[in-house]
Each structure stands twice: as C-alpha cells, then as structure tokens.
C-alpha positions in Angstrom: -27.4 12.1 -2.5 -28.4 8.7 -0.5 -30.0 7.5 -3.7 -26.9 7.4 -5.9 -25.1 5.6 -3.2 -27.7 2.9 -2.4 -27.9 2.0 -6.7 -24.6 2.4 -6.9 -23.7 -0.9 -3.9 -27.1 -2.5 -5.4 -25.3 -2.5 -8.6 -22.6 -4.0 -7.3 -24.4 -6.7 -5.7 -26.6 -7.6 -8.8 -23.1 -7.8 -10.6 -22.2 -11.4 -9.4 -25.8 -12.7 -10.7 -26.1 -10.8 -14.1 -25.2 -12.4 -17.2 -21.5 -11.6 -18.7 -22.1 -9.5 -20.9 -24.3 -7.3 -18.5 -22.0 -7.1 -15.5 -18.9 -6.2 -18.4 -21.6 -3.2 -19.3 -22.6 -1.9 -15.8 -19.8 -2.8 -14.0 -17.4 0.3 -14.6 -20.7 2.7 -14.6 -21.5 1.5 -10.3 -17.9 1.6 -9.7 -17.6 5.3 -11.3 -20.3 6.3 -9.2 -18.9 4.6 -5.8 -15.7 6.5 -6.4 -18.0 9.3 -6.1 -19.5 8.6 -3.0 -16.0 8.4 -1.8 -15.1 11.7 -3.1 -18.2 12.6 -1.0 -16.9 11.0 2.0 -13.6 12.5 1.4 -14.9 15.8 1.6 -16.9 15.3 4.7 -13.6 14.0 6.6 -12.2 17.4 6.2 -14.8 19.0 7.4 -15.0 16.8 10.2 -10.9 17.0 10.8 -11.2 21.0 12.3 -13.6 19.5 14.9 -10.3 17.6 16.0 -8.4 20.4 16.4 -6.2 20.8 19.9 -7.6 22.9 22.5 -4.5 24.7 23.6 -0.9 25.5 22.4 0.3 22.4 24.1 -1.8 19.9 22.3 -1.7 22.0 19.0 2.3 21.7 19.3 1.5 18.1 19.9 -0.4 17.9 17.2 1.9 19.1 14.8 4.8 17.0 15.9 2.8 13.8 16.0 1.3 14.7 12.0 4.8 15.4 10.7 5.8 12.4 12.4 3.0 10.5 10.7 4.1 12.0 7.5 7.6 11.3 7.6 6.8 7.5 8.3 4.8 7.6 5.4 7.6 8.7 3.4 10.2 6.0 4.3 7.3 3.0 4.0 7.0 5.0 0.3 10.7 5.3 0.0 11.4 1.5 0.7 8.7 0.4 -1.2 9.9 1.9 -4.2 13.7 0.6 -3.1 12.6 -3.1 -2.9 10.5 -2.8 -6.1 13.8 -0.7 -7.9 15.9 -3.9 -6.1 13.6 -6.5 -7.8 13.6 -4.7 -10.9 17.2 -4.4 -10.4 17.8 -8.3 -10.5 15.3 -9.3 -13.1 17.4 -7.1 -15.6 20.8 -8.4 -14.5 19.3 -11.9 -14.9 18.3 -10.6 -18.7 21.8 -9.3 -19.3 23.0 -12.9 -18.1 20.9 -14.5 -20.1 21.6 -12.2 -23.3 24.8 -12.6 -23.0 25.0 -16.8 -22.3 22.8 -16.6 -25.5 25.5 -13.9 -27.6 28.1 -16.7 -26.6 26.3 -18.9 -28.1 25.7 -17.6 -31.3 29.6 -16.4 -31.5 30.5 -20.1 -31.1 27.9 -21.1 -33.6 29.2 -18.6 -36.1 33.0 -19.6 -35.3 31.9 -23.2 -36.3 30.6 -21.7 -39.7 33.7 -19.6 -40.8 35.5 -22.5 -39.8 33.2 -24.5 -42.2 34.0 -22.0 -44.8 37.6 -21.1 -44.3 37.8 -25.3 -44.7 36.1 -24.3 -48.7 39.8 -22.1 -49.2 39.3 -18.5 -50.1 37.1 -18.6 -53.3 35.2 -21.5 -53.1 32.7 -20.7 -55.8 35.2 -20.3 -59.0 36.9 -23.5 -57.5 33.4 -25.1 -58.1 32.8 -23.5 -61.6 36.4 -24.3 -62.4 35.9 -27.9 -61.3 34.9 -30.2 -64.8 33.8 -32.9 -62.0 30.0 -34.3 -61.4 27.0 -31.9 -61.9 25.5 -33.7 -59.4 28.9 -32.5 -56.7 28.6 -28.9 -58.0 25.1 -29.0 -57.2 25.1 -30.3 -53.6 28.5 -28.3 -52.9 26.6 -25.1 -54.2 23.7 -25.7 -51.7 25.7 -26.8 -48.9 27.5 -22.8 -49.4 24.3 -21.0 -50.0 23.0 -23.2 -46.2 26.4 -22.1 -44.7 25.6 -18.3 -45.8 22.3 -18.1 -44.7 23.5 -19.3 -41.3 26.1 -17.1 -41.1 24.2 -14.0 -42.0 21.1 -15.5 -39.4 24.0 -15.7 -37.2 25.2 -11.8 -37.5 21.8 -10.3 -37.5 20.9 -12.6 -34.2 24.3 -10.8 -32.8 23.0 -7.7 -34.1 19.6 -7.7 -31.9 21.3 -9.4 -28.7 24.0 -6.3 -28.7 21.0 -3.9 -29.3 19.2 -5.8 -26.6 22.5 -5.4 -24.0 22.7 -1.9 -24.4 19.3 -1.1 -24.0 19.5 -3.4 -20.8 21.8 -1.7 -19.7 21.0 1.4 -20.0 17.9 0.4 -17.8 20.3 -0.6 -15.5 22.2 2.4 -15.2 18.6 4.5 -14.7 18.0 1.8 -11.9 21.3 2.1 -10.2 21.3 5.8 -10.2 17.2 6.1 -8.8 18.4 4.0 -6.3 21.8 6.0 -5.2 19.4 8.9 -5.1 17.0 6.9 -3.0 19.9 5.8 -0.8 20.0 9.9 0.0 16.6 10.7 0.2 16.1 7.5 2.8 18.9 8.9 4.7 17.7 12.3 5.1 14.2 11.5 6.3 15.6 8.7 8.6 17.2 11.7 10.2 14.2 14.1 10.2 12.2 11.2 11.7 15.1 10.7 15.0 14.5 14.9 15.0 10.9 14.8 14.8 10.9 11.5 17.3 13.2 13.7 20.1 10.7 17.0 19.3 8.2 14.9 19.9 9.5 13.3 23.6 10.1 16.6 24.7 6.4 17.7 24.2 5.2 14.7 25.8 7.4 15.1 28.6 6.1 18.8 28.6 2.4 18.2 28.6 2.9 15.1 31.6 4.8 18.0 33.5 1.7 20.3 33.6 -0.7 17.9 35.4 -0.6 18.6 39.6 -2.3 15.4 40.4 -3.1 12.2 38.7 -6.9 13.7 38.8 -6.5 16.7 36.8 -5.0 13.8 34.3 -7.6 11.8 34.1 -10.0 14.7 34.2 -8.2 16.5 31.0 -8.4 12.7 29.2 -12.5 12.5 30.3 -12.5 16.4 28.6 -10.8 14.6 25.6 -13.2 11.8 25.3 -15.8 14.1 25.6 -14.9 16.0 22.8 -14.2 12.9 20.3 -18.1 11.8 21.7 -18.9 15.1 20.2 -17.1 14.1 17.4 -17.9 11.2 16.3 -22.1 12.6 16.8 -21.1 15.1 14.1 -19.7 11.5 11.7 -23.2 10.0 12.6 -24.7 13.0 11.2 -23.2 13.2 8.4 -23.0 9.8 7.2 -27.2 9.7 7.8 -27.7 12.7 4.9 -25.0 10.9 2.9 -27.2 7.4 2.7 -30.5 5.7 4.5 -29.7 3.5 5.2 -26.1 3.1 4.9 -25.5 -0.5 2.3 -25.6 -3.1 4.2 -21.9 -5.1 4.5 -23.7 -7.9 6.6 -20.9 -7.0 10.0 -23.8 -8.5 12.0 -24.0 -11.7 10.8 -19.6 -12.0 11.7 -20.2 -10.7 15.5 -18.5 -13.2 17.5 -16.2 -14.4 14.6 -14.0 -10.9 13.4 -10.3 -11.3 13.2 -8.4 -8.6 16.0 -7.1 -5.9 14.1 -3.9 -6.8 15.4 -2.3 -9.7 17.5 -1.1 -8.3 21.0 -2.2 -8.8 25.0 -5.1 -6.4 26.0 -4.0 -3.8 29.1 -7.2 -2.5 29.0 -10.6 -3.6 28.4 -13.5 -1.9 27.6 -15.2 0.2 30.6 -12.0 -0.6 32.3 -11.6 3.0 33.0 -11.6 6.5 32.8 -10.2 8.7 30.1 -10.3 8.2 26.5 -10.0 4.3 26.8 -13.0 3.9 28.4 -15.5 2.7 25.5 -13.3 0.2 23.8 -9.6 -1.9 24.6 -6.2 -1.5 24.0 -4.3 -4.2 22.6 -0.8 -3.7 23.4 1.9 -4.3 19.9 4.9 -3.0 18.7 5.4 0.3 16.8 4.9 -0.4 13.5 2.9 -3.4 13.6 0.6 -3.3 10.5 -2.9 -2.8 11.4 -6.1 -4.5 9.6 -9.5 -3.5 9.1 -11.9 -6.5 10.7 -14.3 -6.0 8.2 -15.6 -4.3 4.9 -16.7 -1.1 5.2 -15.4 2.8 4.0 -12.7 4.9 6.0 -14.8 8.1 6.9 -12.5 9.5 8.9 -8.5 9.8 9.2 -6.9 12.6 11.1 -5.3 13.6 14.7 -7.9 14.1 17.7 -6.8 15.4 20.9 -6.7 12.7 23.7 -6.8 9.8 20.5 -3.6 10.9 18.4 -3.9 9.5 14.9 -7.7 8.4 14.9 -9.1 6.3 11.9 -12.8 5.3 11.7 -14.4 3.0 9.6 -18.3 2.5 8.8 -19.4 -1.1 8.4 -22.9 -0.3 7.4 -25.6 -1.7 9.6 -24.6 1.7 11.8 -21.6 -0.4 12.9 -18.1 1.6 12.6 -14.8 0.7 14.4 -12.5 3.3 15.8 -8.6 2.5 15.5 -6.3 5.2 17.5 -3.1 6.1 18.5 -2.1 5.1 15.2 1.6 5.7 13.6 0.8 6.7 10.3 -2.2 5.8 8.6 -2.3 3.8 5.4 -5.7 4.3 3.7 -7.7 7.8 3.5 -11.2 9.0 4.4 -13.6 7.8 1.1 -11.1 4.7 0.4 -13.5 1.2 0.4 -11.4 -1.4 2.5 -11.9 -5.2 3.0 -11.0 -7.4 5.6 -7.3 -7.6 6.0 -6.8 -4.7 4.4 -4.1 -2.9 5.8 -5.4 0.6 7.2 -2.5 1.9 10.1 0.6 0.8 11.6 0.3 0.7 15.4 2.2 3.9 17.1 2.0 5.9 20.1 0.4 8.7 19.1 -1.8 11.3 21.1 0.8 11.2 23.5 1.0 8.1 24.9 4.3 6.1 26.4 4.3 3.3 24.5 3.0 2.0 21.1 -0.6 0.5 21.6 -3.6 -0.1 19.5 -7.5 1.9 20.9 -9.8 -0.1 19.4 -13.7 0.6 20.1 -16.9 -0.5 18.7 -19.8 1.7 17.6 -23.1 0.7 17.1 -25.7 3.7 16.5 -23.5 6.0 18.0 -23.0 3.9 21.0 -19.9 1.9 22.4 -20.5 -1.3 23.1 -18.0 -4.5 23.7 -15.2 -5.1 21.2 -14.1 -8.5 23.1 -17.9 -9.8 22.0 -17.5 -8.8 18.4 -13.9 -10.4 17.8 -13.3 -13.8 17.7 -11.8 -15.2 20.8 -8.1 -16.4 21.3 
C-alpha cells in the first residue's frame, strides 16, 4: 500500500516535467491511483470514528443532535446552491427567450415587407408576365425578381418555424425550472423549520450538560479527560497513516512555516498552552457562525467526525508528519480521503462540542506532538 501511494504522488510530480504526450497518457492512471488511496483513507477514517464515541448518555445525546444539526446545515447549503443555480439558469433562459422573440418579430416584419411587395404585383403576377408581350429582357428581370421574393419568403417562414420550436422548447425548460424552484422553496422552508427545532434541542442538551457540573474544577476535569481521549484518537490516526505510507509524500509545508494563511479571519481568544481543557494544544479563533473555514495548505482529509469535547473535528494530513486540526465546526465541506488545496473550503465555523459561542479551534501537530500554530500562520 505504501508503494502505491508513493508511486502515485511521484507520477503526479513527474507529469509536470514530462512531454505532453506522456502526461496525457499517464495522468489519468496516476489520478486513479490517488483516488484509490483516498478510498483507503476513507475506510480508515470510518474505523477511527468509532474511537470518538461519546462517554455517557448526555454526551451521546449531544453528539446525535449536533450531527443532525450539521446534516441540516449541509442540506440547506445544498438546496440554496441548487436554487442559485436554477435562478441563474432561469435568468439565462428568459434572456434567450427574449432574444428569440425579438428575432421572430424581426422575421415577421421582414416577411410582411416581402408579402407587401408581392401584393403590389397583383393576384396573378406570373400570368401577367406571360401575357405581357413587352421586352423579353424585362420579362426575365421581373421573373428573377419574383423568384427571389418567393425564396426569401420561404426562408423567412422556415426561420419563423425554427424560432417557434426553439421558443416552445425554451418555455418548457422554464416551466421545468420553475416547478423545481417551487419544490425547493417548500423543502427549504421545511429544512429551515427543522434547523430551528434542532437548534432548540441542542440548546437544551448543552444546558443539561452544564448543569451536571458542581464546580469549575469538575468541568475542567471533564475537559481534560476529553483531551486525553482525543490524544488517543490522534495516536491511532498517526499509526494508521504510518501503515498507509512510509514516508508520507511531502507537500513542502515545512518551507511555508510562518507564512501559512489563517484558516479563518478573527481574533484569538485562547492562545497555545494558555489554559486547561481541550483548547490547551492549539488556538481558538473567534468568528461568526457559518463563516467558511479554509485549508491552510495542500493535504488530504484523514478524519471528519464528531468527537467528545471537540464537536465536529476535521484533520488534514499535509505530509512531512504535519497535521492540522479544525474543531467545533458547524458542518463539513469535505470528506475523509479527499484531497484539498490551500484556500479550499473545508467546513464552517460553529459551536459544536457544547460550546457557548461560535469559534474555530485550530491545532498544528508535528510527528504527533502539538506545536504552536502562531509560529506557522502569517503575522497580521
């Protein structure tokens, strides 16, 4: 397995330097190998997700409601994206319809001029020409004129027939788009109501979780336990990734230290090793709920699931034994095994994991050990 992954990455790197014919021949094969690797990682992630199970009924309830909440957010995003696309297509179709109607009107106007010219020649112009014993050259000229008028009239009629067909097809497409938009409107309303319901459910679950702590010390002890469980999961991920590839293909992330973009813009409310609990090994960046979170560097998603203390947690392997962690997400925009590039959206800022306000927890690990993220991201 490690040889396959290493070979695939090597092939992709070689493509950029190879002749055009070679690149076209081998690029698809290399990408198929990388896709297979992604599927292997996805299966690993499914096994690892079981390690992030909640400890008790209250935590399981929180996991269930926050997982459903993330699914609802994702469904709403999908529906809204489809609606935007349908609106764009509808606008284009209406513009196309307007152009067709304008063109048809022009064709009718031109046809009217041709019919008017024929009308001025009388009801039986061909007979009149035959009976007219005038100049033969004049007879030929008038016959040629009438032939051109007839041909032009037939072209106009054919063009109008084609425009009528195109307009009918366009109108049918518009009707289909409008019907789908009406269906989407109903589903969006339904999903919005479901989102409000699940948001209320989550608020009640979080309140119950907070009420079970008799003191701040108990709460911190529980958070520290959550962190210990997360460490165990991360060690499992490191072990699984070591089985997949030795060494993990480089993405040259080390050379970008101190120059990585921020995963989301906002103020840091908790810095590295600033306090106890799950946020001890990273930084917390305050941002509005729903704000897109982006990958700081090229890599592959190796984990995307709910974890106690962290909520919706997404982990990216960047090679060179570097991983980045993104927690408390509202929803995921990518799946395990998927490749991401710098700047790609990977999720949305949220408050999952029982947080009281929206923020992104961001962590950087090297060789499994947490390191200060602020030494990697660019200064502002």
